[in-house]
Predicted model as a PDB file, atoms N, CA, C, CB and O in Angstrom, pLDDT in the B-factor column:
MODEL        1                                                                  
ATOM      1  N   MET A   1       1.867 -17.474  -1.710  1.00 67.00           N  
ATOM      2  CA  MET A   1       2.236 -16.132  -2.109  1.00 67.00           C  
ATOM      3  C   MET A   1       3.025 -15.494  -0.971  1.00 67.00           C  
ATOM      4  CB  MET A   1       0.981 -15.286  -2.472  1.00 67.00           C  
ATOM      5  O   MET A   1       2.667 -15.631   0.199  1.00 67.00           O  
ATOM      6  N   THR A   2       4.069 -14.817  -1.316  1.00 77.00           N  
ATOM      7  CA  THR A   2       4.862 -14.072  -0.350  1.00 77.00           C  
ATOM      8  C   THR A   2       4.837 -12.612  -0.756  1.00 77.00           C  
ATOM      9  CB  THR A   2       6.324 -14.611  -0.266  1.00 77.00           C  
ATOM     10  O   THR A   2       5.098 -12.265  -1.908  1.00 77.00           O  
ATOM     11  N   ALA A   3       4.517 -11.760   0.213  1.00 85.00           N  
ATOM     12  CA  ALA A   3       4.455 -10.333  -0.081  1.00 85.00           C  
ATOM     13  C   ALA A   3       4.619  -9.556   1.216  1.00 85.00           C  
ATOM     14  CB  ALA A   3       3.118  -9.961  -0.784  1.00 85.00           C  
ATOM     15  O   ALA A   3       4.280 -10.062   2.286  1.00 85.00           O  
ATOM     16  N   PRO A   4       5.133  -8.336   1.136  1.00 90.00           N  
ATOM     17  CA  PRO A   4       5.233  -7.515   2.340  1.00 90.00           C  
ATOM     18  C   PRO A   4       3.846  -7.043   2.775  1.00 90.00           C  
ATOM     19  CB  PRO A   4       6.163  -6.306   2.098  1.00 90.00           C  
ATOM     20  O   PRO A   4       2.933  -6.906   1.960  1.00 90.00           O  
ATOM     21  N   VAL A   5       3.715  -6.803   4.053  1.00 92.00           N  
ATOM     22  CA  VAL A   5       2.491  -6.222   4.603  1.00 92.00           C  
ATOM     23  C   VAL A   5       2.808  -4.767   4.919  1.00 92.00           C  
ATOM     24  CB  VAL A   5       1.984  -7.005   5.890  1.00 92.00           C  
ATOM     25  O   VAL A   5       3.704  -4.469   5.709  1.00 92.00           O  
ATOM     26  N   LEU A   6       2.067  -3.876   4.295  1.00 95.00           N  
ATOM     27  CA  LEU A   6       2.258  -2.448   4.518  1.00 95.00           C  
ATOM     28  C   LEU A   6       1.001  -1.898   5.183  1.00 95.00           C  
ATOM     29  CB  LEU A   6       2.564  -1.697   3.177  1.00 95.00           C  
ATOM     30  O   LEU A   6      -0.111  -2.157   4.724  1.00 95.00           O  
ATOM     31  N   LEU A   7       1.174  -1.152   6.247  1.00 93.00           N  
ATOM     32  CA  LEU A   7       0.048  -0.637   7.015  1.00 93.00           C  
ATOM     33  C   LEU A   7      -0.260   0.795   6.616  1.00 93.00           C  
ATOM     34  CB  LEU A   7       0.336  -0.719   8.513  1.00 93.00           C  
ATOM     35  O   LEU A   7       0.639   1.604   6.389  1.00 93.00           O  
ATOM     36  N   SER A   8      -1.547   1.088   6.536  1.00 95.00           N  
ATOM     37  CA  SER A   8      -1.999   2.408   6.125  1.00 95.00           C  
ATOM     38  C   SER A   8      -2.864   3.028   7.212  1.00 95.00           C  
ATOM     39  CB  SER A   8      -2.772   2.329   4.803  1.00 95.00           C  
ATOM     40  O   SER A   8      -3.387   2.335   8.084  1.00 95.00           O  
ATOM     41  N   ARG A   9      -3.000   4.314   7.143  1.00 94.00           N  
ATOM     42  CA  ARG A   9      -4.017   4.982   7.948  1.00 94.00           C  
ATOM     43  C   ARG A   9      -5.366   4.696   7.309  1.00 94.00           C  
ATOM     44  CB  ARG A   9      -3.750   6.529   8.056  1.00 94.00           C  
ATOM     45  O   ARG A   9      -5.443   4.338   6.134  1.00 94.00           O  
ATOM     46  N   LYS A  10      -6.415   4.853   8.080  1.00 95.00           N  
ATOM     47  CA  LYS A  10      -7.755   4.545   7.597  1.00 95.00           C  
ATOM     48  C   LYS A  10      -8.198   5.472   6.460  1.00 95.00           C  
ATOM     49  CB  LYS A  10      -8.742   4.632   8.740  1.00 95.00           C  
ATOM     50  O   LYS A  10      -8.749   5.009   5.461  1.00 95.00           O  
ATOM     51  N   ALA A  11      -7.963   6.756   6.608  1.00 96.00           N  
ATOM     52  CA  ALA A  11      -8.528   7.732   5.675  1.00 96.00           C  
ATOM     53  C   ALA A  11      -7.653   8.035   4.461  1.00 96.00           C  
ATOM     54  CB  ALA A  11      -8.796   8.997   6.398  1.00 96.00           C  
ATOM     55  O   ALA A  11      -8.162   8.451   3.420  1.00 96.00           O  
ATOM     56  N   ALA A  12      -6.353   7.832   4.587  1.00 96.00           N  
ATOM     57  CA  ALA A  12      -5.456   8.217   3.491  1.00 96.00           C  
ATOM     58  C   ALA A  12      -4.214   7.338   3.494  1.00 96.00           C  
ATOM     59  CB  ALA A  12      -5.059   9.705   3.604  1.00 96.00           C  
ATOM     60  O   ALA A  12      -3.731   6.927   4.549  1.00 96.00           O  
ATOM     61  N   LEU A  13      -3.711   7.061   2.313  1.00 96.00           N  
ATOM     62  CA  LEU A  13      -2.483   6.283   2.169  1.00 96.00           C  
ATOM     63  C   LEU A  13      -1.293   7.202   2.455  1.00 96.00           C  
ATOM     64  CB  LEU A  13      -2.375   5.649   0.735  1.00 96.00           C  
ATOM     65  O   LEU A  13      -1.096   8.188   1.745  1.00 96.00           O  
ATOM     66  N   PRO A  14      -0.500   6.894   3.484  1.00 96.00           N  
ATOM     67  CA  PRO A  14       0.652   7.742   3.790  1.00 96.00           C  
ATOM     68  C   PRO A  14       1.637   7.786   2.618  1.00 96.00           C  
ATOM     69  CB  PRO A  14       1.361   7.237   5.056  1.00 96.00           C  
ATOM     70  O   PRO A  14       1.804   6.801   1.900  1.00 96.00           O  
ATOM     71  N   ALA A  15       2.274   8.919   2.438  1.00 96.00           N  
ATOM     72  CA  ALA A  15       3.229   9.094   1.350  1.00 96.00           C  
ATOM     73  C   ALA A  15       4.355   8.068   1.436  1.00 96.00           C  
ATOM     74  CB  ALA A  15       3.805  10.509   1.371  1.00 96.00           C  
ATOM     75  O   ALA A  15       4.855   7.610   0.409  1.00 96.00           O  
ATOM     76  N   GLU A  16       4.760   7.702   2.662  1.00 96.00           N  
ATOM     77  CA  GLU A  16       5.843   6.731   2.831  1.00 96.00           C  
ATOM     78  C   GLU A  16       5.435   5.366   2.284  1.00 96.00           C  
ATOM     79  CB  GLU A  16       6.235   6.612   4.314  1.00 96.00           C  
ATOM     80  O   GLU A  16       6.255   4.648   1.711  1.00 96.00           O  
ATOM     81  N   ILE A  17       4.169   5.014   2.464  1.00 96.00           N  
ATOM     82  CA  ILE A  17       3.688   3.722   1.980  1.00 96.00           C  
ATOM     83  C   ILE A  17       3.597   3.741   0.460  1.00 96.00           C  
ATOM     84  CB  ILE A  17       2.315   3.380   2.600  1.00 96.00           C  
ATOM     85  O   ILE A  17       3.986   2.775  -0.197  1.00 96.00           O  
ATOM     86  N   ALA A  18       3.089   4.828  -0.099  1.00 96.00           N  
ATOM     87  CA  ALA A  18       3.027   4.956  -1.559  1.00 96.00           C  
ATOM     88  C   ALA A  18       4.429   4.871  -2.163  1.00 96.00           C  
ATOM     89  CB  ALA A  18       2.352   6.289  -1.960  1.00 96.00           C  
ATOM     90  O   ALA A  18       4.627   4.240  -3.202  1.00 96.00           O  
ATOM     91  N   ALA A  19       5.394   5.507  -1.508  1.00 96.00           N  
ATOM     92  CA  ALA A  19       6.780   5.462  -1.991  1.00 96.00           C  
ATOM     93  C   ALA A  19       7.337   4.046  -1.895  1.00 96.00           C  
ATOM     94  CB  ALA A  19       7.666   6.436  -1.188  1.00 96.00           C  
ATOM     95  O   ALA A  19       8.068   3.611  -2.786  1.00 96.00           O  
ATOM     96  N   GLU A  20       7.007   3.325  -0.835  1.00 96.00           N  
ATOM     97  CA  GLU A  20       7.505   1.955  -0.680  1.00 96.00           C  
ATOM     98  C   GLU A  20       6.896   1.032  -1.732  1.00 96.00           C  
ATOM     99  CB  GLU A  20       7.194   1.424   0.732  1.00 96.00           C  
ATOM    100  O   GLU A  20       7.583   0.160  -2.262  1.00 96.00           O  
ATOM    101  N   ILE A  21       5.619   1.217  -2.036  1.00 96.00           N  
ATOM    102  CA  ILE A  21       4.974   0.426  -3.089  1.00 96.00           C  
ATOM    103  C   ILE A  21       5.694   0.641  -4.409  1.00 96.00           C  
ATOM    104  CB  ILE A  21       3.478   0.797  -3.225  1.00 96.00           C  
ATOM    105  O   ILE A  21       5.953  -0.306  -5.152  1.00 96.00           O  
ATOM    106  N   GLU A  22       6.013   1.892  -4.690  1.00 95.00           N  
ATOM    107  CA  GLU A  22       6.737   2.207  -5.926  1.00 95.00           C  
ATOM    108  C   GLU A  22       8.150   1.615  -5.900  1.00 95.00           C  
ATOM    109  CB  GLU A  22       6.807   3.735  -6.133  1.00 95.00           C  
ATOM    110  O   GLU A  22       8.607   1.046  -6.892  1.00 95.00           O  
ATOM    111  N   ARG A  23       8.838   1.752  -4.760  1.00 96.00           N  
ATOM    112  CA  ARG A  23      10.204   1.235  -4.638  1.00 96.00           C  
ATOM    113  C   ARG A  23      10.245  -0.277  -4.841  1.00 96.00           C  
ATOM    114  CB  ARG A  23      10.790   1.595  -3.268  1.00 96.00           C  
ATOM    115  O   ARG A  23      11.181  -0.803  -5.443  1.00 96.00           O  
ATOM    116  N   LEU A  24       9.223  -0.972  -4.336  1.00 95.00           N  
ATOM    117  CA  LEU A  24       9.152  -2.424  -4.479  1.00 95.00           C  
ATOM    118  C   LEU A  24       8.792  -2.862  -5.898  1.00 95.00           C  
ATOM    119  CB  LEU A  24       8.142  -2.983  -3.505  1.00 95.00           C  
ATOM    120  O   LEU A  24       8.946  -4.031  -6.253  1.00 95.00           O  
ATOM    121  N   GLY A  25       8.318  -1.928  -6.693  1.00 94.00           N  
ATOM    122  CA  GLY A  25       7.889  -2.266  -8.044  1.00 94.00           C  
ATOM    123  C   GLY A  25       6.629  -3.118  -8.048  1.00 94.00           C  
ATOM    124  O   GLY A  25       6.437  -3.959  -8.926  1.00 94.00           O  
ATOM    125  N   ALA A  26       5.780  -2.892  -7.064  1.00 95.00           N  
ATOM    126  CA  ALA A  26       4.550  -3.686  -6.939  1.00 95.00           C  
ATOM    127  C   ALA A  26       3.662  -3.496  -8.167  1.00 95.00           C  
ATOM    128  CB  ALA A  26       3.776  -3.296  -5.658  1.00 95.00           C  
ATOM    129  O   ALA A  26       3.522  -2.393  -8.693  1.00 95.00           O  
ATOM    130  N   SER A  27       3.078  -4.589  -8.598  1.00 95.00           N  
ATOM    131  CA  SER A  27       2.147  -4.527  -9.719  1.00 95.00           C  
ATOM    132  C   SER A  27       0.740  -4.916  -9.287  1.00 95.00           C  
ATOM    133  CB  SER A  27       2.617  -5.437 -10.852  1.00 95.00           C  
ATOM    134  O   SER A  27      -0.206  -4.831 -10.070  1.00 95.00           O  
ATOM    135  N   GLU A  28       0.608  -5.340  -8.042  1.00 96.00           N  
ATOM    136  CA  GLU A  28      -0.682  -5.798  -7.529  1.00 96.00           C  
ATOM    137  C   GLU A  28      -0.739  -5.496  -6.031  1.00 96.00           C  
ATOM    138  CB  GLU A  28      -0.894  -7.331  -7.806  1.00 96.00           C  
ATOM    139  O   GLU A  28       0.289  -5.500  -5.354  1.00 96.00           O  
ATOM    140  N   ALA A  29      -1.953  -5.233  -5.512  1.00 96.00           N  
ATOM    141  CA  ALA A  29      -2.121  -4.963  -4.084  1.00 96.00           C  
ATOM    142  C   ALA A  29      -3.414  -5.585  -3.591  1.00 96.00           C  
ATOM    143  CB  ALA A  29      -2.113  -3.445  -3.803  1.00 96.00           C  
ATOM    144  O   ALA A  29      -4.409  -5.651  -4.313  1.00 96.00           O  
ATOM    145  N   TYR A  30      -3.381  -6.036  -2.357  1.00 95.00           N  
ATOM    146  CA  TYR A  30      -4.561  -6.538  -1.669  1.00 95.00           C  
ATOM    147  C   TYR A  30      -4.849  -5.606  -0.509  1.00 95.00           C  
ATOM    148  CB  TYR A  30      -4.361  -8.008  -1.179  1.00 95.00           C  
ATOM    149  O   TYR A  30      -3.992  -5.375   0.343  1.00 95.00           O  
ATOM    150  N   VAL A  31      -6.048  -5.077  -0.481  1.00 96.00           N  
ATOM    151  CA  VAL A  31      -6.502  -4.224   0.608  1.00 96.00           C  
ATOM    152  C   VAL A  31      -7.319  -5.115   1.531  1.00 96.00           C  
ATOM    153  CB  VAL A  31      -7.342  -2.983   0.085  1.00 96.00           C  
ATOM    154  O   VAL A  31      -8.331  -5.686   1.123  1.00 96.00           O  
ATOM    155  N   LEU A  32      -6.875  -5.231   2.772  1.00 95.00           N  
ATOM    156  CA  LEU A  32      -7.534  -6.131   3.717  1.00 95.00           C  
ATOM    157  C   LEU A  32      -8.425  -5.328   4.649  1.00 95.00           C  
ATOM    158  CB  LEU A  32      -6.495  -6.944   4.525  1.00 95.00           C  
ATOM    159  O   LEU A  32      -7.944  -4.515   5.439  1.00 95.00           O  
ATOM    160  N   GLY A  33      -9.718  -5.561   4.551  1.00 95.00           N  
ATOM    161  CA  GLY A  33     -10.712  -4.847   5.351  1.00 95.00           C  
ATOM    162  C   GLY A  33     -11.679  -4.121   4.449  1.00 95.00           C  
ATOM    163  O   GLY A  33     -11.341  -3.734   3.331  1.00 95.00           O  
ATOM    164  N   ASP A  34     -12.894  -3.939   4.951  1.00 94.00           N  
ATOM    165  CA  ASP A  34     -13.902  -3.243   4.152  1.00 94.00           C  
ATOM    166  C   ASP A  34     -13.690  -1.732   4.252  1.00 94.00           C  
ATOM    167  CB  ASP A  34     -15.334  -3.624   4.619  1.00 94.00           C  
ATOM    168  O   ASP A  34     -12.658  -1.275   4.742  1.00 94.00           O  
ATOM    169  N   PHE A  35     -14.671  -0.963   3.785  1.00 94.00           N  
ATOM    170  CA  PHE A  35     -14.532   0.492   3.731  1.00 94.00           C  
ATOM    171  C   PHE A  35     -14.524   1.132   5.117  1.00 94.00           C  
ATOM    172  CB  PHE A  35     -15.652   1.085   2.905  1.00 94.00           C  
ATOM    173  O   PHE A  35     -14.116   2.285   5.262  1.00 94.00           O  
ATOM    174  N   ARG A  36     -14.970   0.400   6.135  1.00 93.00           N  
ATOM    175  CA  ARG A  36     -14.879   0.925   7.503  1.00 93.00           C  
ATOM    176  C   ARG A  36     -13.455   0.809   8.031  1.00 93.00           C  
ATOM    177  CB  ARG A  36     -15.851   0.178   8.436  1.00 93.00           C  
ATOM    178  O   ARG A  36     -13.050   1.593   8.890  1.00 93.00           O  
ATOM    179  N   ALA A  37     -12.694  -0.155   7.532  1.00 93.00           N  
ATOM    180  CA  ALA A  37     -11.305  -0.349   7.967  1.00 93.00           C  
ATOM    181  C   ALA A  37     -10.341   0.534   7.182  1.00 93.00           C  
ATOM    182  CB  ALA A  37     -10.902  -1.818   7.815  1.00 93.00           C  
ATOM    183  O   ALA A  37      -9.462   1.172   7.761  1.00 93.00           O  
ATOM    184  N   LEU A  38     -10.509   0.567   5.868  1.00 94.00           N  
ATOM    185  CA  LEU A  38      -9.696   1.416   4.986  1.00 94.00           C  
ATOM    186  C   LEU A  38     -10.628   2.095   3.998  1.00 94.00           C  
ATOM    187  CB  LEU A  38      -8.590   0.584   4.236  1.00 94.00           C  
ATOM    188  O   LEU A  38     -11.390   1.433   3.293  1.00 94.00           O  
ATOM    189  N   SER A  39     -10.566   3.389   3.953  1.00 95.00           N  
ATOM    190  CA  SER A  39     -11.500   4.171   3.149  1.00 95.00           C  
ATOM    191  C   SER A  39     -11.355   3.928   1.649  1.00 95.00           C  
ATOM    192  CB  SER A  39     -11.311   5.630   3.438  1.00 95.00           C  
ATOM    193  O   SER A  39     -10.361   3.375   1.176  1.00 95.00           O  
ATOM    194  N   GLY A  40     -12.361   4.353   0.935  1.00 95.00           N  
ATOM    195  CA  GLY A  40     -12.312   4.314  -0.519  1.00 95.00           C  
ATOM    196  C   GLY A  40     -11.172   5.141  -1.063  1.00 95.00           C  
ATOM    197  O   GLY A  40     -10.663   4.855  -2.147  1.00 95.00           O  
ATOM    198  N   ASN A  41     -10.759   6.170  -0.328  1.00 96.00           N  
ATOM    199  CA  ASN A  41      -9.646   7.007  -0.762  1.00 96.00           C  
ATOM    200  C   ASN A  41      -8.357   6.188  -0.867  1.00 96.00           C  
ATOM    201  CB  ASN A  41      -9.453   8.183   0.208  1.00 96.00           C  
ATOM    202  O   ASN A  41      -7.616   6.313  -1.843  1.00 96.00           O  
ATOM    203  N   VAL A  42      -8.094   5.356   0.133  1.00 96.00           N  
ATOM    204  CA  VAL A  42      -6.901   4.501   0.101  1.00 96.00           C  
ATOM    205  C   VAL A  42      -6.974   3.572  -1.108  1.00 96.00           C  
ATOM    206  CB  VAL A  42      -6.769   3.676   1.419  1.00 96.00           C  
ATOM    207  O   VAL A  42      -6.010   3.439  -1.862  1.00 96.00           O  
ATOM    208  N   TYR A  43      -8.109   2.942  -1.279  1.00 96.00           N  
ATOM    209  CA  TYR A  43      -8.324   2.024  -2.408  1.00 96.00           C  
ATOM    210  C   TYR A  43      -8.120   2.745  -3.738  1.00 96.00           C  
ATOM    211  CB  TYR A  43      -9.742   1.413  -2.349  1.00 96.00           C  
ATOM    212  O   TYR A  43      -7.438   2.236  -4.627  1.00 96.00           O  
ATOM    213  N   ASN A  44      -8.713   3.930  -3.873  1.00 96.00           N  
ATOM    214  CA  ASN A  44      -8.640   4.676  -5.134  1.00 96.00           C  
ATOM    215  C   ASN A  44      -7.217   5.129  -5.461  1.00 96.00           C  
ATOM    216  CB  ASN A  44      -9.558   5.887  -5.075  1.00 96.00           C  
ATOM    217  O   ASN A  44      -6.834   5.158  -6.631  1.00 96.00           O  
ATOM    218  N   VAL A  45      -6.440   5.477  -4.454  1.00 96.00           N  
ATOM    219  CA  VAL A  45      -5.038   5.858  -4.694  1.00 96.00           C  
ATOM    220  C   VAL A  45      -4.284   4.668  -5.269  1.00 96.00           C  
ATOM    221  CB  VAL A  45      -4.355   6.353  -3.380  1.00 96.00           C  
ATOM    222  O   VAL A  45      -3.487   4.814  -6.196  1.00 96.00           O  
ATOM    223  N   LEU A  46      -4.541   3.492  -4.714  1.00 97.00           N  
ATOM    224  CA  LEU A  46      -3.884   2.280  -5.232  1.00 97.00           C  
ATOM    225  C   LEU A  46      -4.343   1.962  -6.648  1.00 97.00           C  
ATOM    226  CB  LEU A  46      -4.166   1.083  -4.315  1.00 97.00           C  
ATOM    227  O   LEU A  46      -3.531   1.582  -7.491  1.00 97.00           O  
ATOM    228  N   VAL A  47      -5.633   2.114  -6.917  1.00 97.00           N  
ATOM    229  CA  VAL A  47      -6.157   1.873  -8.266  1.00 97.00           C  
ATOM    230  C   VAL A  47      -5.528   2.844  -9.258  1.00 97.00           C  
ATOM    231  CB  VAL A  47      -7.697   2.007  -8.289  1.00 97.00           C  
ATOM    232  O   VAL A  47      -5.152   2.450 -10.362  1.00 97.00           O  
ATOM    233  N   ASP A  48      -5.412   4.103  -8.869  1.00 96.00           N  
ATOM    234  CA  ASP A  48      -4.782   5.089  -9.755  1.00 96.00           C  
ATOM    235  C   ASP A  48      -3.331   4.718 -10.057  1.00 96.00           C  
ATOM    236  CB  ASP A  48      -4.844   6.487  -9.125  1.00 96.00           C  
ATOM    237  O   ASP A  48      -2.835   4.973 -11.154  1.00 96.00           O  
ATOM    238  N   SER A  49      -2.663   4.123  -9.089  1.00 95.00           N  
ATOM    239  CA  SER A  49      -1.254   3.773  -9.251  1.00 95.00           C  
ATOM    240  C   SER A  49      -1.055   2.441  -9.976  1.00 95.00           C  
ATOM    241  CB  SER A  49      -0.582   3.718  -7.897  1.00 95.00           C  
ATOM    242  O   SER A  49      -0.163   2.316 -10.815  1.00 95.00           O  
ATOM    243  N   LEU A  50      -1.888   1.444  -9.652  1.00 96.00           N  
ATOM    244  CA  LEU A  50      -1.660   0.086 -10.148  1.00 96.00           C  
ATOM    245  C   LEU A  50      -2.667  -0.385 -11.195  1.00 96.00           C  
ATOM    246  CB  LEU A  50      -1.677  -0.861  -9.005  1.00 96.00           C  
ATOM    247  O   LEU A  50      -2.426  -1.383 -11.873  1.00 96.00           O  
ATOM    248  N   GLY A  51      -3.782   0.313 -11.335  1.00 97.00           N  
ATOM    249  CA  GLY A  51      -4.832  -0.108 -12.261  1.00 97.00           C  
ATOM    250  C   GLY A  51      -5.916  -0.887 -11.541  1.00 97.00           C  
ATOM    251  O   GLY A  51      -5.634  -1.620 -10.593  1.00 97.00           O  
ATOM    252  N   SER A  52      -7.142  -0.734 -11.982  1.00 94.00           N  
ATOM    253  CA  SER A  52      -8.283  -1.319 -11.264  1.00 94.00           C  
ATOM    254  C   SER A  52      -8.246  -2.839 -11.204  1.00 94.00           C  
ATOM    255  CB  SER A  52      -9.568  -0.884 -11.912  1.00 94.00           C  
ATOM    256  O   SER A  52      -8.722  -3.416 -10.227  1.00 94.00           O  
ATOM    257  N   GLY A  53      -7.705  -3.497 -12.199  1.00 96.00           N  
ATOM    258  CA  GLY A  53      -7.642  -4.945 -12.189  1.00 96.00           C  
ATOM    259  C   GLY A  53      -6.548  -5.510 -11.302  1.00 96.00           C  
ATOM    260  O   GLY A  53      -6.444  -6.725 -11.133  1.00 96.00           O  
ATOM    261  N   ASN A  54      -5.731  -4.630 -10.735  1.00 97.00           N  
ATOM    262  CA  ASN A  54      -4.594  -5.073  -9.934  1.00 97.00           C  
ATOM    263  C   ASN A  54      -4.726  -4.778  -8.442  1.00 97.00           C  
ATOM    264  CB  ASN A  54      -3.355  -4.434 -10.446  1.00 97.00           C  
ATOM    265  O   ASN A  54      -3.809  -5.044  -7.665  1.00 97.00           O  
ATOM    266  N   VAL A  55      -5.870  -4.230  -8.052  1.00 97.00           N  
ATOM    267  CA  VAL A  55      -6.122  -3.937  -6.641  1.00 97.00           C  
ATOM    268  C   VAL A  55      -7.337  -4.748  -6.213  1.00 97.00           C  
ATOM    269  CB  VAL A  55      -6.346  -2.397  -6.396  1.00 97.00           C  
ATOM    270  O   VAL A  55      -8.403  -4.661  -6.822  1.00 97.00           O  
ATOM    271  N   HIS A  56      -7.162  -5.528  -5.169  1.00 96.00           N  
ATOM    272  CA  HIS A  56      -8.214  -6.434  -4.713  1.00 96.00           C  
ATOM    273  C   HIS A  56      -8.541  -6.119  -3.259  1.00 96.00           C  
ATOM    274  CB  HIS A  56      -7.782  -7.924  -4.875  1.00 96.00           C  
ATOM    275  O   HIS A  56      -7.644  -6.011  -2.423  1.00 96.00           O  
ATOM    276  N   ARG A  57      -9.821  -5.973  -2.963  1.00 97.00           N  
ATOM    277  CA  ARG A  57     -10.234  -5.733  -1.584  1.00 97.00           C  
ATOM    278  C   ARG A  57     -10.825  -7.015  -1.032  1.00 97.00           C  
ATOM    279  CB  ARG A  57     -11.256  -4.560  -1.491  1.00 97.00           C  
ATOM    280  O   ARG A  57     -11.690  -7.632  -1.654  1.00 97.00           O  
ATOM    281  N   ILE A  58     -10.352  -7.411   0.140  1.00 97.00           N  
ATOM    282  CA  ILE A  58     -10.902  -8.553   0.852  1.00 97.00           C  
ATOM    283  C   ILE A  58     -11.389  -8.020   2.188  1.00 97.00           C  
ATOM    284  CB  ILE A  58      -9.841  -9.715   1.028  1.00 97.00           C  
ATOM    285  O   ILE A  58     -10.590  -7.640   3.043  1.00 97.00           O  
ATOM    286  N   GLY A  59     -12.700  -7.996   2.362  1.00 96.00           N  
ATOM    287  CA  GLY A  59     -13.243  -7.454   3.597  1.00 96.00           C  
ATOM    288  C   GLY A  59     -14.569  -8.076   3.952  1.00 96.00           C  
ATOM    289  O   GLY A  59     -15.443  -8.238   3.100  1.00 96.00           O  
ATOM    290  N   GLY A  60     -14.713  -8.418   5.197  1.00 96.00           N  
ATOM    291  CA  GLY A  60     -15.958  -8.980   5.695  1.00 96.00           C  
ATOM    292  C   GLY A  60     -16.685  -7.980   6.572  1.00 96.00           C  
ATOM    293  O   GLY A  60     -16.280  -6.823   6.680  1.00 96.00           O  
ATOM    294  N   VAL A  61     -17.753  -8.431   7.192  1.00 94.00           N  
ATOM    295  CA  VAL A  61     -18.555  -7.546   8.038  1.00 94.00           C  
ATOM    296  C   VAL A  61     -17.862  -7.240   9.361  1.00 94.00           C  
ATOM    297  CB  VAL A  61     -19.917  -8.170   8.303  1.00 94.00           C  
ATOM    298  O   VAL A  61     -18.237  -6.289  10.048  1.00 94.00           O  
ATOM    299  N   ASN A  62     -16.851  -8.034   9.729  1.00 95.00           N  
ATOM    300  CA  ASN A  62     -16.056  -7.767  10.922  1.00 95.00           C  
ATOM    301  C   ASN A  62     -14.656  -8.362  10.713  1.00 95.00           C  
ATOM    302  CB  ASN A  62     -16.743  -8.365  12.207  1.00 95.00           C  
ATOM    303  O   ASN A  62     -14.389  -8.991   9.689  1.00 95.00           O  
ATOM    304  N   ARG A  63     -13.791  -8.162  11.669  1.00 94.00           N  
ATOM    305  CA  ARG A  63     -12.399  -8.612  11.495  1.00 94.00           C  
ATOM    306  C   ARG A  63     -12.272 -10.122  11.423  1.00 94.00           C  
ATOM    307  CB  ARG A  63     -11.542  -8.097  12.627  1.00 94.00           C  
ATOM    308  O   ARG A  63     -11.348 -10.643  10.798  1.00 94.00           O  
ATOM    309  N   TYR A  64     -13.200 -10.828  12.061  1.00 97.00           N  
ATOM    310  CA  TYR A  64     -13.156 -12.289  12.037  1.00 97.00           C  
ATOM    311  C   TYR A  64     -13.527 -12.825  10.650  1.00 97.00           C  
ATOM    312  CB  TYR A  64     -14.103 -12.870  13.104  1.00 97.00           C  
ATOM    313  O   TYR A  64     -12.885 -13.736  10.126  1.00 97.00           O  
ATOM    314  N   GLU A  65     -14.566 -12.245  10.077  1.00 97.00           N  
ATOM    315  CA  GLU A  65     -14.934 -12.660   8.722  1.00 97.00           C  
ATOM    316  C   GLU A  65     -13.842 -12.276   7.727  1.00 97.00           C  
ATOM    317  CB  GLU A  65     -16.279 -12.027   8.307  1.00 97.00           C  
ATOM    318  O   GLU A  65     -13.539 -13.040   6.810  1.00 97.00           O  
ATOM    319  N   THR A  66     -13.255 -11.107   7.905  1.00 96.00           N  
ATOM    320  CA  THR A  66     -12.146 -10.695   7.034  1.00 96.00           C  
ATOM    321  C   THR A  66     -11.002 -11.689   7.145  1.00 96.00           C  
ATOM    322  CB  THR A  66     -11.658  -9.271   7.398  1.00 96.00           C  
ATOM    323  O   THR A  66     -10.434 -12.087   6.128  1.00 96.00           O  
ATOM    324  N   ALA A  67     -10.652 -12.098   8.360  1.00 96.00           N  
ATOM    325  CA  ALA A  67      -9.577 -13.074   8.550  1.00 96.00           C  
ATOM    326  C   ALA A  67      -9.895 -14.382   7.852  1.00 96.00           C  
ATOM    327  CB  ALA A  67      -9.336 -13.323  10.037  1.00 96.00           C  
ATOM    328  O   ALA A  67      -9.012 -14.983   7.239  1.00 96.00           O  
ATOM    329  N   ASN A  68     -11.132 -14.833   7.932  1.00 97.00           N  
ATOM    330  CA  ASN A  68     -11.519 -16.059   7.252  1.00 97.00           C  
ATOM    331  C   ASN A  68     -11.425 -15.918   5.738  1.00 97.00           C  
ATOM    332  CB  ASN A  68     -12.927 -16.454   7.649  1.00 97.00           C  
ATOM    333  O   ASN A  68     -10.989 -16.842   5.052  1.00 97.00           O  
ATOM    334  N   LEU A  69     -11.834 -14.762   5.216  1.00 97.00           N  
ATOM    335  CA  LEU A  69     -11.760 -14.518   3.777  1.00 97.00           C  
ATOM    336  C   LEU A  69     -10.309 -14.473   3.294  1.00 97.00           C  
ATOM    337  CB  LEU A  69     -12.471 -13.208   3.426  1.00 97.00           C  
ATOM    338  O   LEU A  69      -9.983 -14.980   2.221  1.00 97.00           O  
ATOM    339  N   VAL A  70      -9.448 -13.861   4.103  1.00 95.00           N  
ATOM    340  CA  VAL A  70      -8.021 -13.799   3.750  1.00 95.00           C  
ATOM    341  C   VAL A  70      -7.437 -15.209   3.740  1.00 95.00           C  
ATOM    342  CB  VAL A  70      -7.237 -12.890   4.746  1.00 95.00           C  
ATOM    343  O   VAL A  70      -6.695 -15.570   2.827  1.00 95.00           O  
ATOM    344  N   ALA A  71      -7.768 -15.996   4.745  1.00 95.00           N  
ATOM    345  CA  ALA A  71      -7.253 -17.368   4.818  1.00 95.00           C  
ATOM    346  C   ALA A  71      -7.747 -18.194   3.623  1.00 95.00           C  
ATOM    347  CB  ALA A  71      -7.685 -18.039   6.148  1.00 95.00           C  
ATOM    348  O   ALA A  71      -7.007 -19.024   3.095  1.00 95.00           O  
ATOM    349  N   ALA A  72      -8.986 -17.967   3.201  1.00 96.00           N  
ATOM    350  CA  ALA A  72      -9.539 -18.707   2.069  1.00 96.00           C  
ATOM    351  C   ALA A  72      -8.868 -18.304   0.757  1.00 96.00           C  
ATOM    352  CB  ALA A  72     -11.048 -18.479   1.975  1.00 96.00           C  
ATOM    353  O   ALA A  72      -8.730 -19.120  -0.154  1.00 96.00           O  
ATOM    354  N   GLU A  73      -8.460 -17.062   0.670  1.00 90.00           N  
ATOM    355  CA  GLU A  73      -7.820 -16.552  -0.553  1.00 90.00           C  
ATOM    356  C   GLU A  73      -6.497 -17.245  -0.757  1.00 90.00           C  
ATOM    357  CB  GLU A  73      -7.618 -15.021  -0.486  1.00 90.00           C  
ATOM    358  O   GLU A  73      -5.796 -16.963  -1.729  1.00 90.00           O  
TER     359      GLU A  73                                                      
ENDMDL                                                                          
END                                                                             
């Protein structure tokens, strides 16, 4: 899979990132990190935009487990 990596603030999805997602015509998103890394607010904004079945969170108990989960995906 090839996809751009877009970085967000922890508590809120920046307007520039939301605009870029729209500009790219994204239909699916992967949120990397648990709720301590990216809040539920960021996740919910993406769900509102793309639909709940199109937003996937991959997050472990720490960054190392998250990296392993991403690699396995």
